[in-house]
C-alpha positions in Angstrom: -37.5 22.8 26.5 -37.3 23.0 30.7 -36.7 19.4 30.7 -34.4 19.1 28.2 -31.7 21.8 29.6 -32.3 20.9 33.1 -31.2 17.4 32.0 -27.7 18.9 31.0 -26.7 19.1 34.7 -28.8 17.3 36.7 -27.5 13.9 37.9 -30.6 12.6 38.3 -32.0 13.4 34.8 -28.6 12.2 32.9 -28.9 8.7 34.8 -32.8 8.5 33.6 -31.4 8.9 30.6 -28.6 6.2 30.7 -31.3 3.8 31.6 -34.0 4.3 29.3 -31.3 4.1 26.8 -30.0 0.5 28.7 -33.6 -1.1 28.1 -34.5 0.0 24.7 -30.7 -1.6 24.2 -31.6 -4.8 25.7 -35.0 -5.0 23.6 -33.8 -4.1 20.2 -33.1 -6.4 17.7 -32.6 -4.0 14.8 -33.2 -0.7 13.5 -35.8 0.9 12.3 -35.1 4.0 10.0 -38.5 5.2 9.7 -38.0 8.8 12.1 -36.0 9.8 8.6 -38.8 10.2 6.7 -41.9 10.0 9.7 -40.0 14.1 10.8 -41.7 15.6 7.5 -45.2 14.2 7.6 -47.0 16.5 9.0 -45.6 19.7 7.5 -46.6 17.5 4.4 -50.3 17.3 5.8 -50.9 20.8 5.5 -50.6 20.7 2.2 -51.6 17.2 0.6 -55.0 17.5 2.6 -56.3 19.8 0.3 -56.0 17.1 -2.2 -58.2 15.5 -0.5 -61.0 18.1 0.1 -60.5 19.1 3.5 -59.5 22.6 3.5 -57.2 24.6 6.0 -57.6 27.4 7.9 -55.4 29.6 6.0 -54.6 30.1 2.4 -51.6 28.5 0.5 -49.6 31.3 0.9 -50.4 31.6 4.5 -49.6 28.1 5.1 -45.9 28.5 3.0 -45.2 31.9 5.0 -45.7 29.7 8.3 -44.1 26.4 7.6 -40.8 28.3 6.0 -41.0 31.1 9.1 -41.2 28.1 11.8 -38.8 25.9 9.6 -36.5 28.0 9.5 -36.2 29.3 13.2 -36.6 25.9 14.1 -33.3 24.8 11.8 -31.2 28.0 13.1 -32.1 27.5 16.9 -31.5 23.3 16.8 -28.1 24.0 14.7 -27.0 26.7 16.8 -27.0 24.6 20.0 -25.9 21.3 18.2 -23.0 23.7 16.9 -21.7 24.1 20.6 -20.9 19.8 21.0 -21.5 19.4 24.5 -23.3 15.9 24.7 -22.1 12.9 22.7 -24.6 10.7 21.0 -25.7 7.6 22.6 -23.9 5.1 20.1 -20.8 7.9 20.7 -20.8 8.6 16.9 -21.0 12.1 17.3 -20.8 15.0 20.1 -23.8 17.3 18.7 -26.7 15.1 20.1 -28.5 17.8 21.9 -31.3 18.6 20.9 -32.7 16.3 18.9 -33.0 17.6 14.7 -35.7 15.1 13.7 -37.9 15.2 16.8 -38.0 19.3 16.4 -39.3 19.0 12.7 -41.8 16.6 13.3 -43.2 18.5 16.0 -43.1 21.9 13.4 -45.2 19.6 11.0 -47.7 18.2 14.5 -48.0 21.9 15.7 -48.6 23.1 11.8 -51.5 20.4 11.4 -53.0 21.3 14.9 -53.5 25.5 13.8 -54.9 24.5 10.5 -57.4 21.5 11.1 -58.1 22.0 15.0 -60.9 23.7 14.1 -62.2 21.1 11.9 -61.8 18.2 14.5 -59.1 17.8 16.9 -58.1 14.0 15.8 -55.8 16.0 12.9 -53.4 17.7 15.6 -53.7 14.3 17.8 -52.7 12.2 14.7 -50.1 15.0 14.2 -49.0 15.0 17.7 -48.7 11.3 18.0 -46.7 10.6 14.7 -44.4 13.5 16.4 -43.7 11.4 19.7 -43.2 8.6 17.5 -40.5 9.9 15.8 -39.0 11.4 18.9 -39.3 7.5 20.1 -38.2 6.1 17.3 -34.6 8.6 17.5 -34.1 7.3 20.8 -35.2 3.5 19.5 -32.6 3.7 17.1 -29.7 4.9 19.9 -29.3 8.6 18.3 -30.6 10.7 20.5 -31.5 10.3 24.6 -34.9 11.5 26.1 -33.6 15.0 27.3 -32.6 15.6 23.2 -36.0 14.8 22.4 -37.5 16.8 24.5 -35.1 19.6 23.8 -36.1 19.3 19.9 -40.1 18.7 20.4 -40.0 22.2 23.0 -38.0 23.8 20.1 -40.3 22.7 17.1 -43.6 23.6 18.8 -42.5 27.2 19.9 -40.7 27.9 16.4 -44.2 27.0 15.2 -46.4 29.1 17.4 -43.9 32.3 17.0 -44.8 31.8 13.1 -48.7 32.0 13.6 -47.7 34.7 15.9 -45.6 36.6 12.8 -48.5 35.8 10.6 -50.8 39.4 11.0 -47.2 40.9 9.2 -48.0 39.0 6.0 -51.5 40.4 5.9 -50.7 43.9 6.3 -48.2 44.1 4.0 -50.8 42.3 1.3 -53.2 45.2 2.1 -50.5 47.8 2.0 -49.5 46.5 -1.3 -53.4 46.9 -2.7 -52.3 50.5 -4.4 -54.1 51.4 -7.2 -52.9 54.2 -10.3 -54.9 55.5 -12.5 -53.4 58.0 -15.9 -54.9 60.4 -17.3 -53.9 62.1 -20.1 -54.5 65.8 -21.3 -52.9 68.2 -24.0 -52.4 72.0 -23.0 -52.3 73.0 -26.8 -48.5 72.4 -27.2 -47.5 69.1 -25.6 -49.6 65.5 -24.1 -49.0 65.1 -20.5 -50.0 62.4 -18.7 -50.8 62.9 -15.0 -51.8 60.4 -12.1 -53.6 59.7 -9.1 -52.4 57.0 -6.6 -55.5 55.3 -4.2 -54.9 53.0 -1.4 
């Protein structure tokens, strides 16, 4: 994220963006839209792997929470920055290039995979980060983003997911607080029926 922010004003890093873009343009025959799909693979995998008997670290409810919160934080952050409209895309199609939303989404998924499966094998996280990195590369390959856009998007995605996991104990605390039992005891005082109750935590 620091790299992405500095690259907004650094002449050297801006020139690096241009050089990378020019190099890719010289060697590209046609576009590949794989990044439109690969951005979702990591998040989908933390639920799909269950079908293959590969258990995640957290329950489905906890994974739904972290996936929803991380994507919400990421989306809010990315759109807030994009709406400032300060950076034109390499193909000049719009001035909302910074940061890369596709890359941010992909790195949310990569970090989710890392958090859920690193205790089983490091390779799940490695695979997730490889797909996310590939997504960022193809955003540049398809002339939609600069390197600095991709770097910022990656940072936002990772940080958003880490925040979601920091907030996860709040869900568990609420679940514990919701475990309240009630006992209703009917009685008769000779004239009327009375229902009394006790609450047990």
